[in-house]
N, C-alpha and C positions, 0 to 999 in steps of 0.2 A: 724856369723849365721844370716840369713835374719830374719827380723821382723816377717814375716808370720809364721816362725817356732815357735817363741815365742808365737804368738797369738794362733796357733793350739794347742801347749802344754797347754796353760792356759785354753782353752776351754775343752780339754780332762780332765784336773784335776778337773774343775768345774763339769763336767758331772759325773765324778767318785764319787765326794762327794755326789751327788744326788742319785747315785746307792747304795752307802754304806748306806745312810739313809733309803731308801726304803727296802733294804735287812734286816737291823736291825729291822725295823717295822714288816717285814714278820716273822723274827725269833721270835719276841715277840708274834705275833699272833699264830704261830704254836705251841709254847711251853708254852703258857699261862704265860708269865713272868709277875711278879708284877711290880709296879712302879719303885722300886729301881733296880731290875734286868734289866729292860728295859734300864735304864740310863747307868748302868755299861756295858751292852752288846754293846750299841751304842758307848760309849767311847772306848772300847776295839777294836771294828771293825775299827774305825777311826785311832786309834794308830797303829794297826798292818798293815793295808793296806797302809796307808801313810808312815809308816816306811819302808815298802818294796820298795816303790817308791823312797824314799830318799836313801836307800842303793844302788839301781840300778844306780842312777844318780850321786852319790857322792863317790862311792867306786869302786874297781875293780871287785866287785861281779856282775856277769851278771845274771839278773833275768828276762830277756825279756819274755821267754816262760811262766814262772809261772805267771807273771803279765798279759800277754795276756790271759792266761787261766782264771785267776781270773776275768778279765774284762768281758769275755764272760759268765762266771758263773753268775756274778751279773746281766748281761743283760738278761739271760734266766730266772733268778729268778724274775726279773721285769715283763717280758712277762707272766710268769705263774701267777703271782699275779694279773696282769691286767685282765687276762682271768677269774680267779676265782671271781674277783670283779664284772665283767660283768655278770657272771652266778648268782651271789648273787642278783643283782638288778632284774633279771628276776624271780628267784625262790622264793624270800622271801614272795611273796604273797600266795604261796601254801604250803610251808614247814615250820614247826615250827623252830624258830631261833636256838635252841640248836642242833637239828638234822641237820639242814642245815649247821651249822658251821663244824660239823664233816665231812659231805659229802664234803664240800669245801676243807678242809684240805687234805682229801684223794685225791681229784681231783687235788689239787695243786701238790702234790708229784708225782702223775702219769704223769701229764703234764710236770713237770720239768725234770723227768727222760726221758720222751719221746723226749723232745727237745735235750737233750744230746745225746741220742742214735741215733736219726735221723741225727744230725750234724756229728757224727763220721761215720755213714753209708755213708752219702753224700761225705765225704772226701776220703773214701777208696774204695767205689764201683763205678766204672766209668760208665757213660752213654755213649753209642755209638751213635753219631749224624751224620746223613747223609745229604749231600747237593748235589743237581744236578745243575751243572754249565755248561753253554754252552758259549764258547768264540766266538768272531767274527773273528777268525783267524783259519787257518787249523791246526789241531793237532790230532794225533791218540787218540782215547778214552783211558782213563786210570783212575785207582783208586789211589787217593792220601791219605795217612794216615797222620794226623796231631796230634801231641801231644806237647803242650807247657807247660812250668812251671812244669817240673818234680820235681824240688827241691830235688834232690837226697841227702840224708843225714841221720840223726839219725832216722827220722820218716817215710821216704820213701826209701825203700831199694830193695833188690833182689826180694822179693815176688811181689812187685808192678811192677818192670821191667819185670819179667817173665810173669806177667799177660798182660802187654802191648804188649810184643812180641807175645803172644798167640792171642790177638785180631787182630793184624796186619796180622798174618798168617791166621787166620780164614777168615778175610775179603779179603784175596788175593790181597793186595795192590801192586801197581807197583812202587810206589815212597813214601818215608817217609820224611816229613819235621818237624823239631824240632825248632820252632822259639823262642829260648832263655830260660834262667833260667834252664839250664840242672842240675846244682849243686846248693846246698843250701849254698852259700858263699865260700865253700872250698871243698877240696877232702879228708879231714880226715876220715869221716865216710865212704865215698865211698871206700877208700883203706882198712880201717879196717874191713869192712864187705865183702870184696872181691866181689864187684859188677861188676867188669870188665867183667867177663864171661856173666853176664846177659845183660849188655849193648850191648855186641857183638851180642846178639840174635836178635837185631833189624836189619833186613835186608830186602831188596826189590830188584827186578830185575833192576830197574833204579837207585838204590842207596839210601843212607840216607844222608840228608843234614841238617846242623844245623847252627845256629848263636848264638851269646852270648847275654844274657839278663843282666839286672842290677845286679842280684845276682851272675852272673859269673864274675863280674868286680869289686869285692870288695877287690882287692889286690892279689888274687891267679889266675888271668886269665891265666897266662902262664901254671901253673900246670893243670888247668881245660882244657885248649886247648889241652895239651899233652894227657890227658886221653881220650878226645873225639877222637883225631886222632888214638890212640891205639885201640879204639873200632871199627875202620874201618869206622867212620863217617866223611863225608866231611864237614869241618868247613869253612864257608864262612864269613870272617871278612872284611866287606866292599869290597866284591869281587863279580864278576859275572862269571858264567861258562855257556858255550853253550854245550848242550848234543847232541849226534849223532842223537837223535830222533827229532832234529830240534826245540828245545825250549830252553829258557834260564832261569837260576835261579840266582837271586841276593840275597845275604845275607848281611844285615846291622848289625853292632855292635849296641848295645843299645846306647842311646844318652848320657850316662855317659862318653863315649869316646869324649873328647874334639876335636872340629874341625873335626868330622867325615864327610866324603863326603856326599853330598846330594844324594837323589835318582836320581835326574836329572844328576848329575856328573857321577854316576855309569852307567847310561844308555847311556852316550855319545858315547861309543865305541861299542855299541850293535846294531845289525840290528833290528830296531823297527818293522819290518814286522814279526819277529818271535814272537810266544807267549812268554810272559815274566812273570815269577812267582817271587814274592818278599817275602822274610822272613824279617819282621821288628818287633822286640819284642813288642814295644809299638805301639798302634794304634793311636798315637797322630797326625800324619801327613797325615791322609787319605785324607783330603780335598785338600792338595797340590798334592798328588799322583794321585788324580782323574783327574788332568790336564795333566798327563804324559801317555805315551803308556805302562802302566802297566796293565796286563790283570787279574792277580790274586794276591792278597796280603793276607798272613796269619799272624796273630798276636796273642798275648796272653796278659800277664802282669796284666790285670785287675782282674782276678779271679772271674769276675762278682760280685765283692764286697766281696766275700767269706762268710761274715756274714751279713745278713739283719740287718739294712737298708743301709749298705755300698754300695749296688748296686745302690741306688738312687744317691749316690755321684759320682760313676764311670760314671753313665749315664750323669751327668752334665759335667764331666771332658773331656769326649772323644766323638768325633762325632759318633763313633760306639763302644760301650763298650762290646757288646756281640752279637753273632749271625752272620747272613749273610745279606749283602746288596749289591745291584748293584748300583754303582754311575758312571754316564756317561757310558763309555765303559768298565770300570773296575769292578771287583768283589772283595769283601772284606769279609774276614772271621775272626772273633775274637772269640777265644775259651776261656772257663772258666778255662782251664788248667787241667793237669792230676794230679798234686800234690797239695800242699797247702803251705801257708806261715805261719810260726810261730807255729801254733797248728793244730792238725788233726781234724778240725771241719769246717763244711760248713752248712749254713742255708740260704735258698733262692738261693743257687747255688749247683752244683754237679760237682764232678770230671768228666772229659769227654775225649773221643777220638773222633776226627772228621774224617769222611771219605767223601772225595770229589769225586763225580763221574763226571769227567771232559771230555768234548768233545768239538769239534769245527766244523767249516766248513769242508766239505769233502776235503781230501787231493787232490782230482782230480778237485775240483771246484775252479779254479783260474781265 
């Protein structure tokens, strides 16, 4: 394992200890613990939480989702405590201390619950985002629906797929692009919950095209690819296709695939005068692609950080971690994703479906 992973893990563990400490202090404040009770509570919190981490990393017990949920709960508790502390500094001049303390405790509980409720809402209620894009090549006007990072599994299932199909149908999209992370690591929940019929509901006159993301490549890529094919979706695995409507679509595997072809290699046998659309799960090579005759790239992967302040990290890691930007002659769209990773919570980001209103130079203006 690379040293950077050890360093990252060490930083996370240190941050977690700080969160546990502040959470314990908050519990003592909320429940008026005495000196002994505060110490016992602090020790118990450290033992339980660090014990769960040790179980996850040293045994066959998988506690990833519970630990991720625990980390987010501790983070929300800290945010709520900071907010009430800030309110205290402003209000202590006008409100008697004992009464203010009662108000602050009530406010803390309301804010904490509101953060949880908002984050779950953001995870399950998608926003529909529209972009108007004009290419410098002739192409018939079309509506393109984009949904990345579905993460179909135990927490994203038939209901979310049916909702996605309804959105695309309502928007009357001509083409659907799914740039990676269709499944959440495997097809077990997908098959167990009979999601096949719901995935088949995704259809458009010009077809549905997908590529594989990192979570589609954790050992069950063959089974995942088979289910995608059975749903009538065209899976492009480092492949290009030219449609009769005179534009091309390229789909790249995620860079977990060793020695995957570069975008330039995939472009080599294409007519560069055609409008070229690229599905690339990670937006990590946008700067290289901006030098190629790629007209539109759609990506996902970043989830826009999913939980604030992770969006600040993704903004540092990628040239474009969210939204739309024109770079050179190319247009780049990175979506926050339709599903979520790990736990059904988003703060500072929201599940979304992207609708691209695409047009180009008039087909007669040559």
